[in-house]
Each structure stands twice: as structure tokens, then as C-alpha cells.
C-alpha positions, -999 to +999 in steps of 0.1 A: -023-862-803+009-849-816+019-810-823+052-800-831+066-772-812+100-756-822+125-757-791+105-762-768+128-751-731+100-754-702+061-777-694+039-765-664+013-780-658-028-779-643-053-793-637-065-790-678-036-773-694-001-778-704+022-745-706+050-747-737+078-720-733+094-715-766+130-703-771+131-699-804+100-678-810+097-666-777+059-673-770+038-696-746+017-722-763-012-736-745-031-770-747-056-796-735-041-826-712-048-852-746-026-826-770-053-802-787-033-764-793-054-741-772-040-709-778-008-696-785+003-662-753+030-634-752+046-641-790+068-612-807+049-580-820+021-585-795+009-560-768+024-582-739+054-586-756+082-597-738+120-599-740+139-635-760+155-647-728+123-653-703+111-678-678+078-683-662+059-701-638+022-702-626+001-691-596-031-704-582-051-685-602-031-698-638-023-664-641+019-663-658+045-644-640+073-646-659+110-634-653+120-607-685+161-612-684+167-585-709+143-555-696+151-564-660+112-573-654+093-591-635+053-597-659+016-606-645-006-617-671-034-635-672-039-670-682-058-650-715-026-634-721-037-603-707-010-578-691-017-576-649+011-562-638+052-554-643+071-553-613+111-533-612+132-522-634+173-526-640+193-523-608+202-534-569+181-515-547+150-531-535+121-537-564+148-535-587+160-565-607+196-571-626+189-599-650+159-620-632+163-656-643+147-687-629+116-680-608+089-705-586+059-699-562+061-708-525+039-731-512+015-701-502+014-690-535+019-652-526+051-649-531+080-653-558+114-667-555+140-648-587+173-656-589+199-635-605+227-646-634+256-626-626+253-612-589+246-647-572+215-632-553+180-647-544+159-615-538+122-625-521+089-610-520+052-604-521+035-603-560+000-593-544 
């Protein structure tokens, strides 16, 4: 099945679903492996709004972990889009971020690795 997606930026796969991040209208569309659109998450105007500049990864429970560059935060949402936790604020101190960009999880899935633009740093921390 073909689905049109405006400005796709990133894709993540799980055993059952495909998560597609769109750039122009920042949201994540979730599809079945057969291509059926199941839901859209984190779009503007919703309670769990994110900025226009974010990157994401999925943890073992398929929670969505987002590095929100414009708010200088890491945000964690359930696979249904419910907000679980927000980590950090703008700054250079421990627990703070400065324009976080890409992120990934280590093999043990308990550590988030966040790269920063402009200040050339990586920060590794537990998201539990």
C-alpha cells in the first residue's frame, strides 16, 4: 500500500510498526508493515506538542524518546503519544542541554546518547 508523507525525515522500525518522522508538519506517523496508517502522534496543537526541530528513537517498550532542539529538552512519550517524562532545560550544567540533536540508545537500552550542535559535545545519561 502506498501512503503519501510530506517531507519524511527519519524512520524507525519495530516488530509490528513503522514510525516516520515528518519535517514540515512535525509529527510521527505510525504505519503497519503492510503500509496501513495506524495513527499520527505529536502533531502541533496537541497537548504533547514538540518544536519543529526534533529527532527521535524508540526504547524496548516502543516509547518514543525525542530530543527537542528548540526547547533544549528530552521528552519521552508512550507509543500511543501520552507524555511520560521531560528531562532537562537549556544550559551547560549536568541535566541541562544546549540544542540537542540526534540521539540513540545503547545496547542495554537504559542510556540515551545525545549529540549537541554548536558545542561539539556528547552526553550519556540514564533515562530511567
